[in-house]
C-alpha positions as CSV (number, residue, x, y, z in Angstrom):
1,X,24.9,-15.9,43.1
2,X,24.1,-13.0,45.0
3,X,20.4,-11.7,45.1
4,X,21.4,-8.4,43.6
5,X,23.4,-10.2,40.5
6,X,20.4,-12.6,40.1
7,X,18.0,-9.5,39.9
8,X,20.4,-7.8,37.5
9,X,20.5,-10.9,35.2
10,X,16.6,-11.2,35.2
11,X,16.2,-7.5,34.3
12,X,18.9,-7.8,31.3
13,X,17.1,-11.1,30.1
14,X,13.6,-9.4,30.2
15,X,15.0,-6.3,28.4
16,X,16.5,-8.6,25.7
17,X,13.3,-10.6,25.3
18,X,11.2,-7.4,25.2
19,X,13.5,-6.1,22.5
20,X,13.6,-9.2,20.4
21,X,9.5,-9.2,20.9
22,X,9.2,-5.6,19.6
23,X,11.6,-6.5,16.5
24,X,9.3,-9.5,15.6
25,X,6.2,-7.4,15.5
26,X,5.4,-6.5,11.8
27,X,5.2,-2.7,11.1
28,X,1.9,-1.4,10.6
29,X,1.3,-0.6,6.9
30,X,1.3,2.9,5.8
31,X,-2.1,4.3,4.3
32,X,-1.7,6.0,0.9
33,X,-4.9,8.0,0.2
34,X,-5.5,8.2,-3.5
35,X,-8.7,9.9,-4.7
36,X,-10.2,9.0,-8.2
37,X,-12.2,11.9,-9.4
38,X,-13.2,12.9,-13.0
39,X,-10.2,12.8,-15.2
40,X,-7.4,12.7,-12.4
41,X,-5.7,11.1,-9.6
42,X,-4.9,12.9,-6.5
43,X,-1.9,12.6,-5.9
44,X,-0.8,12.3,-9.5
45,X,2.6,10.4,-8.4
46,X,2.5,7.8,-5.5
47,X,5.9,7.3,-4.1
48,X,6.5,4.0,-2.3
49,X,9.5,2.1,-0.9
50,X,10.6,-1.3,-1.8
51,X,9.8,-3.8,0.8
52,X,7.5,-1.7,2.9
53,X,4.0,-2.4,3.4
54,X,1.1,-0.3,2.3
55,X,-2.6,0.2,2.0
56,X,-3.6,1.9,-1.1
57,X,-6.9,3.5,0.1
58,X,-8.8,4.6,-3.0
59,X,-11.8,6.8,-2.9
60,X,-14.3,8.0,-5.6
61,X,-16.3,11.0,-4.5
62,X,-17.8,11.2,-8.1
63,X,-21.0,9.8,-9.7
64,X,-19.4,7.7,-12.0
65,X,-17.5,4.3,-11.5
66,X,-13.5,4.9,-11.7
67,X,-10.5,2.6,-11.7
68,X,-6.8,2.6,-11.0
69,X,-5.2,0.3,-13.6
70,X,-1.4,-0.5,-13.1
71,X,-0.8,-3.7,-14.5
72,X,3.0,-3.6,-14.3
73,X,3.1,-2.4,-10.9
74,X,0.4,-5.1,-9.5
75,X,2.7,-7.6,-11.4
76,X,5.6,-6.9,-9.0
77,X,4.0,-6.5,-5.8
78,X,3.0,-9.0,-3.0
79,X,-0.7,-8.3,-2.3
80,X,-2.5,-9.3,1.1
81,X,-4.5,-12.2,1.0
82,X,-7.5,-10.3,2.2
83,X,-7.1,-8.0,-0.6
84,X,-6.2,-10.1,-3.5
85,X,-9.7,-10.2,-5.1
86,X,-10.0,-6.4,-5.4
87,X,-7.4,-6.3,-8.1
88,X,-8.4,-8.0,-11.5
89,X,-5.9,-7.9,-14.2
90,X,-3.8,-5.0,-12.7
91,X,-7.0,-2.9,-12.3
92,X,-9.0,-1.8,-9.0
93,X,-12.3,-0.6,-9.7
94,X,-14.2,1.9,-7.3
95,X,-18.0,2.6,-7.5
96,X,-19.4,5.9,-7.2
97,X,-19.4,7.4,-3.6
98,X,-17.3,4.2,-2.5
99,X,-13.7,3.2,-1.5
100,X,-11.6,0.3,-1.9
101,X,-8.5,-0.7,-0.1
102,X,-5.6,-2.9,-1.4
103,X,-2.8,-4.0,0.8
104,X,0.7,-4.4,-1.0
105,X,4.3,-4.6,-0.7
106,X,6.1,-3.6,-3.5
107,X,9.1,-5.8,-4.5
108,X,10.9,-4.2,-7.4
109,X,12.0,-0.3,-7.8
110,X,11.0,1.5,-10.8
111,X,8.4,3.9,-12.3
112,X,5.1,2.3,-13.0
113,X,2.4,4.0,-15.1
114,X,-1.3,4.0,-13.8
115,X,-4.4,5.2,-15.6
116,X,-8.1,5.1,-15.7
117,X,-9.2,1.8,-17.4
118,X,-11.6,4.0,-19.4
119,X,-10.0,5.1,-22.5
120,X,-12.0,8.6,-22.4
121,X,-10.7,9.2,-19.0
122,X,-7.4,8.7,-20.0
123,X,-7.5,10.9,-23.0
124,X,-8.9,13.5,-20.5
125,X,-5.9,13.3,-18.2
126,X,-6.6,10.5,-15.8
127,X,-3.1,9.2,-15.7
128,X,-0.2,9.1,-13.3
129,X,2.8,7.1,-12.0
130,X,3.6,4.9,-9.1
131,X,7.3,5.3,-8.3
132,X,9.1,2.6,-6.1
133,X,12.3,3.7,-4.4
């Protein structure tokens, strides 16, 4: 085998290994910012894609505790180990002036209702939807 052919084979092998290594790396989760304010969610509709990893970054700039409850949605997602304890019975609580991150990967397309766990906040309009395509 000639030196040029050996070099060409080494370059081709390294390129193939590099491409395989790039594919093996998990994609970084997409961060979705959700603000829980008095009587509303911003955005009101959260759009996600099945099989894609997300971090729901929930912030509460108000002076009252708020939560995002979406029991049906959380029942259909994979939740990363580090954030499993942050979801209780389909609800994520966020204390005043704080934030809470939950890492999820949706498994089932659909439209899932979300709302405040507080009935009065729901009645005042703190409702929305999570849509998984």
